C-alpha positions in Angstrom: 1.5 10.0 11.7 0.0 11.7 8.8 1.1 11.3 5.0 1.0 13.2 2.6 -1.0 12.6 -0.6 0.4 11.8 -3.8 -2.1 12.4 -7.1 -2.0 8.6 -8.7 -3.0 10.0 -12.4 -7.4 9.6 -11.7 -8.4 12.9 -10.3 -11.2 10.5 -8.5 -8.1 7.6 -7.4 -5.9 9.3 -5.2 -3.9 8.2 -2.4 -5.2 10.3 1.1 -2.7 11.9 4.2 -3.3 8.7 6.2 -2.6 8.4 10.2 -1.4 5.0 10.8 -2.1 3.5 13.9 -0.1 0.1 15.2 -3.5 -2.6 15.2 -7.0 -2.4 13.5 -8.1 -1.6 17.2 -5.4 1.5 17.9 -7.2 2.4 15.3 -10.5 2.5 17.0 -12.1 0.1 14.6 -14.3 -2.2 16.6 -17.2 -1.6 15.4 -18.1 -5.1 14.1 -21.1 -4.6 11.6 -19.4 -0.9 10.6 -15.7 -2.2 9.8 -16.4 -6.3 9.6 -16.2 -6.9 6.1 -12.7 -4.7 6.2 -11.4 -6.2 8.6 -10.7 -9.3 6.4 -9.3 -7.5 4.3 -6.8 -5.2 6.9 -5.3 -7.9 8.2 -4.6 -11.0 5.4 -1.8 -12.8 6.0 0.5 -13.3 3.5 0.2 -11.8 0.1 -2.6 -8.5 -0.1 -2.6 -9.2 -4.2 -2.8 -13.6 -3.8 -5.9 -12.5 -1.4 -7.2 -10.3 -4.1 -6.5 -12.7 -7.4 -9.0 -15.4 -5.1 -11.7 -12.7 -5.1 -11.7 -12.4 -9.1 -14.5 -13.9 -10.9 -12.7 -13.0 -14.0 -9.6 -11.1 -14.5 -7.0 -9.3 -12.3 -4.6 -7.5 -12.8 -1.7 -4.2 -12.2 -1.9 -1.0 -13.5 1.0 0.9 -12.7 0.5 5.1 -13.3 4.0 6.7 -10.9 6.5 4.9 -10.6 10.0 6.3 -10.0 12.3 8.4 -8.0 11.2 10.7 -5.4 11.5 11.8 -2.0 9.1 9.8 0.6 7.3 11.9 2.8 8.5 12.7 6.6 7.2 10.3 8.2 8.1 7.0 5.5 11.1 8.4 5.5 11.6 8.2 10.2 10.0 4.7 9.3 12.5 3.1 6.8 14.9 4.3 8.5 16.5 6.3 6.2 18.0 10.4 5.6 14.9 12.9 5.5 15.5 13.5 1.8 17.1 10.9 0.5 15.2 10.0 -3.2 14.2 6.1 -2.7 12.2 3.9 -5.8 8.4 5.0 -5.5 5.8 2.6 -7.5 2.0 3.6 -7.0 0.0 1.0 -8.5 -3.6 0.6 -9.2 -4.6 -3.6 -8.1 -7.9 -4.1 -10.4 -10.1 -7.8 -10.1 -12.2 -8.0 -13.0 -11.4 -4.7 -14.5 -12.1 -2.6 -11.4 -9.6 -1.1 -9.6 -9.8 -2.7 -5.3 -7.9 -1.3 -4.1 -4.1 1.3 -4.3 -0.7 0.9 -3.5 2.5 2.8 -2.8 5.6 0.8 -1.6 7.9 2.5 -1.0 12.0 1.0 -1.6 14.8 2.9 -0.6 18.6 2.6 -2.5 19.7 0.2 0.1 17.1 -2.2 -1.4 18.3 -1.7 -5.2 21.0 -3.3 -4.9 22.1 -7.0 -6.3 19.2 -9.1 -6.9 17.2 -6.1 -5.3 17.9 -4.2 -9.2 14.0 -6.1 -10.1 12.4 -3.7 -8.2 12.9 -1.1 -11.0 11.8 -3.4 -13.6 8.3 -5.2 -12.1 6.1 -3.8 -15.0 2.3 -4.5 -14.2 3.9 -7.9 -12.3 2.7 -7.7 -8.4 4.9 -7.2 -6.6 4.0 -9.1 -3.7 4.7 -12.1 -6.1 8.1 -10.5 -5.8 8.6 -10.4 -2.1 6.4 -13.9 -1.6 8.9 -16.2 -3.7 11.8 -15.0 -1.7 12.9 -16.3 0.9 15.1 -13.7 1.9 12.1 -11.4 3.0 10.5 -11.2 6.4 7.3 -8.9 7.1 6.8 -7.3 10.4 3.8 -7.0 11.6 0.9 -4.9 9.5 -0.3 -1.3 10.8 -4.0 -0.4 9.7 -4.4 3.8 8.2 -7.0 6.0 8.4 -7.7 7.7 5.2 -7.9 11.7 5.7 -10.2 13.4 3.1 -8.6 16.6 1.7 -11.8 18.8 1.3 -14.1 17.6 5.0 -16.8 19.5 3.5 -17.1 17.1 0.1 -16.2 13.9 0.1 -15.0 11.4 -2.2 -17.5 8.9 -3.2 -14.3 6.2 -3.7 -12.1 6.9 -2.1 -9.9 4.6 0.2 -11.0 5.5 3.5 -8.8 3.0 5.2 -5.7 1.4 4.9 -3.0 -0.9 6.1 1.2 -1.4 5.3 4.2 -3.1 7.2 7.8 -3.1 6.3 9.0 -6.3 4.4 12.9 -6.0 5.6 15.8 -8.6 4.2 19.3 -8.8 6.0 20.8 -5.3 4.6 17.5 -2.8 4.3 13.5 -2.9 4.2 10.8 -1.7 1.8 7.7 -0.1 3.3 3.8 -1.4 1.8 1.0 0.4 2.1 -2.4 -0.5 0.2 -5.1 1.5 0.6 -8.7 -0.2 0.2 -11.1 1.3 -2.4 -15.1 0.3 -0.7 -16.2 -1.6 -3.4 -14.0 -4.0 -2.4 -16.0 -4.6 0.7 -18.9 -2.5 1.2 
């Protein structure tokens, strides 16, 4: 199902509308010569951030151009099973390796996740979300979904914009949050 595009504070880097599929194969990404390098990043196990950090020659950092309470897209609300117009903490970041953005990420954190220890999610700053999720035994990742990003202007594709993405639900005993990672072509080409 498509999701609405969101600005990530750089006219050249936006999270595009995305159609989500239950698997790599369901998304139609079968040609290894075309999708081979991207396959690793779409299917990497464990922390996506940790995999990016291992790829760096010098440094890794997170830039947070947008976070705060906002309304998730209709598709995100359905996926999280929350009321349609309920606000959530939405965090959009750039994951940068060696000074260059390699991926964009969008996390939708429902209000139910922000109770007790979950309040820490409001104050991550430029710390990676994965460090929090993978250091806690309470959070379990669900199956990865594959996303095909749609360019908003079909006549002029923007070079460097995400074309493919991945996302998954992370659940604890009481709630779930949704993490989407949008691969920039510089990462896998």
